[in-house]
C-alpha positions as CSV (number, residue, x, y, z in Angstrom):
1,X,120.1,90.6,118.8
2,X,120.4,86.9,118.1
3,X,123.2,87.6,115.6
4,X,125.1,89.8,118.2
5,X,124.7,87.0,120.8
6,X,126.1,84.4,118.4
7,X,129.1,86.6,117.6
8,X,129.9,87.2,121.3
9,X,129.5,83.3,121.9
10,X,131.7,82.4,119.1
11,X,134.3,85.0,120.0
12,X,134.6,83.6,123.5
13,X,134.8,80.0,122.4
14,X,138.1,78.5,123.4
15,X,139.4,76.4,120.6
16,X,142.8,75.5,119.2
17,X,142.6,78.2,116.6
18,X,144.6,81.4,117.0
19,X,145.1,84.8,115.4
20,X,144.0,85.1,111.9
21,X,142.6,81.6,111.6
22,X,140.2,82.3,114.6
23,X,139.1,85.7,112.9
24,X,138.5,83.9,109.6
25,X,136.5,81.0,111.3
26,X,134.6,83.5,113.4
27,X,133.6,85.5,110.3
28,X,132.4,82.4,108.3
29,X,130.3,81.3,111.2
30,X,128.9,84.6,111.6
31,X,127.9,85.1,107.9
32,X,126.4,81.6,107.7
33,X,124.3,82.4,110.9
34,X,123.3,85.8,109.5
35,X,122.3,84.3,106.0
36,X,120.2,81.6,107.7
37,X,118.3,84.4,109.8
38,X,117.8,86.4,106.5
39,X,116.5,83.3,104.6
40,X,114.1,82.4,107.5
41,X,112.9,86.0,107.7
42,X,112.0,85.9,103.9
43,X,114.0,88.9,103.0
44,X,113.6,90.0,99.3
45,X,115.3,92.6,97.1
46,X,112.9,94.4,94.9
47,X,113.9,96.8,92.1
48,X,111.1,99.1,91.0
49,X,110.1,98.7,87.3
50,X,109.8,101.9,85.6
51,X,108.2,100.9,82.3
52,X,104.5,99.9,82.0
53,X,103.2,98.0,79.0
54,X,99.6,98.2,78.1
55,X,97.7,96.0,75.6
56,X,94.3,97.1,74.5
57,X,92.0,94.3,73.6
58,X,89.3,95.6,71.3
59,X,86.1,93.5,70.7
60,X,85.2,93.6,67.1
61,X,82.3,91.4,66.9
62,X,78.9,92.3,65.3
63,X,77.5,93.5,68.7
64,X,80.3,96.0,69.1
65,X,80.1,97.3,65.4
66,X,78.5,100.6,66.3
67,X,81.0,101.1,69.2
68,X,84.2,100.9,67.0
69,X,84.7,104.5,66.7
70,X,84.4,104.8,70.5
71,X,86.9,102.0,71.1
72,X,89.4,103.8,68.7
73,X,89.0,107.1,70.5
74,X,89.5,105.6,73.8
75,X,92.8,103.9,72.7
76,X,94.0,107.1,71.1
77,X,93.1,109.1,74.3
78,X,95.2,106.8,76.3
79,X,98.1,106.7,73.8
80,X,98.2,110.5,73.9
81,X,98.5,110.5,77.8
82,X,101.1,107.6,78.1
83,X,104.8,108.4,79.2
84,X,107.6,108.2,76.9
85,X,109.1,105.0,78.3
86,X,105.6,103.1,78.3
87,X,104.7,100.8,75.6
88,X,101.2,100.1,74.2
89,X,99.8,97.4,71.8
90,X,96.5,96.7,70.3
91,X,94.9,93.3,69.8
92,X,91.5,92.9,68.0
93,X,89.1,90.1,68.8
94,X,86.4,88.3,66.8
95,X,86.4,84.5,66.5
96,X,90.1,84.6,66.9
97,X,92.5,87.3,68.1
98,X,95.0,89.3,66.0
99,X,97.8,91.6,66.9
100,X,96.7,95.1,65.3
101,X,99.8,96.8,66.6
102,X,102.7,95.2,68.5
103,X,104.2,96.7,71.6
104,X,105.8,100.0,71.0
105,X,106.5,103.2,72.7
106,X,105.3,105.4,69.8
107,X,102.1,107.5,70.3
108,X,101.0,106.9,66.8
109,X,97.1,107.2,66.6
110,X,94.9,104.1,65.6
111,X,92.9,105.4,62.6
112,X,91.3,102.1,61.7
113,X,91.5,98.5,62.6
114,X,93.2,96.5,59.8
115,X,93.5,93.0,61.1
116,X,90.9,90.5,59.5
117,X,88.7,89.0,62.3
118,X,85.5,87.0,62.0
119,X,82.8,89.3,63.6
120,X,80.2,86.4,63.9
121,X,81.9,85.2,67.2
122,X,83.6,86.8,70.2
123,X,86.6,85.1,71.7
124,X,87.6,87.3,74.5
125,X,89.6,84.7,76.4
126,X,91.7,84.4,73.0
127,X,92.3,88.1,73.1
128,X,93.5,88.0,76.8
129,X,95.8,85.1,76.1
130,X,97.3,86.8,73.0
131,X,97.8,90.0,75.0
132,X,99.5,88.2,77.8
133,X,102.0,86.7,75.3
134,X,103.2,90.1,74.3
135,X,104.6,91.2,77.6
136,X,108.3,90.7,78.6
137,X,109.6,90.2,82.2
138,X,111.0,93.6,82.5
139,X,107.8,95.6,82.4
140,X,104.7,96.0,84.4
141,X,101.8,94.5,82.2
142,X,98.3,95.8,81.9
143,X,95.5,94.6,79.8
144,X,92.5,96.8,78.9
145,X,89.6,94.7,77.7
146,X,87.2,96.8,75.6
147,X,83.9,94.9,75.1
148,X,80.2,94.6,75.7
149,X,80.9,91.2,77.4
150,X,78.9,89.1,75.0
151,X,81.4,86.2,74.8
152,X,80.5,83.1,72.8
153,X,83.9,81.2,72.5
154,X,86.2,80.5,75.4
155,X,86.2,81.5,79.1
156,X,87.3,85.0,79.7
157,X,87.1,84.7,83.6
158,X,89.6,81.8,83.5
159,X,91.9,83.9,81.1
160,X,91.7,87.0,83.3
161,X,92.4,84.9,86.4
162,X,95.5,83.3,84.8
163,X,96.8,86.9,83.8
164,X,96.2,88.1,87.5
165,X,98.2,85.2,88.8
166,X,101.0,85.9,86.5
167,X,101.2,89.5,88.0
168,X,99.4,91.4,85.2
169,X,96.6,93.9,85.7
170,X,93.4,93.3,83.8
171,X,91.0,96.2,83.5
172,X,87.6,96.2,81.7
173,X,86.1,99.1,79.8
174,X,82.6,98.1,79.4
175,X,80.4,99.3,76.4
176,X,76.7,99.2,76.2
177,X,75.1,96.9,73.8
178,X,73.1,99.1,71.1
179,X,70.1,97.1,69.8
180,X,68.3,97.9,66.7
181,X,64.6,97.6,66.4
182,X,63.2,94.2,67.1
183,X,60.9,92.3,64.7
184,X,58.1,90.3,65.9
185,X,55.8,87.9,63.9
186,X,52.2,88.3,65.2
187,X,50.4,86.0,62.7
188,X,51.1,83.6,59.8
């Protein structure tokens, strides 16, 4: 309604302009007014992204040793269900983070983890940071963190918050810690 009122006002305006000049001037004024309204309204053009990129971050520390086969099975199950256009990558984490498999749209199974990591420590934040660096701007990014949550290097919450602020989804697939038998010294 405001745009229509402005057009009528400008059309009735008595100026020295006549004919084609008046029509051009009226068009330019109307377009400027329309663009100002659109800018103030915050109009955005969004194009849907068809491709999803998923990075699996697998914890390979000592506490997750007994769960390694379950991690591989979960990754392989997800790879089997992904769409043809979707991409997947695998990052493994110990004291540092290593790319086990770069982003690819292949459905090839993960038979074994090959990247060398120091299992004495768990740096989940490093894994999330490395996973975030694998995404490009044309895909929706998703990170699946597979861990028991026993982190002793870095700040996983801060890294996850950063990825979330960048527009990536961070999901956690929790694993139970499997403890062996405890030993206690009762006398010396």
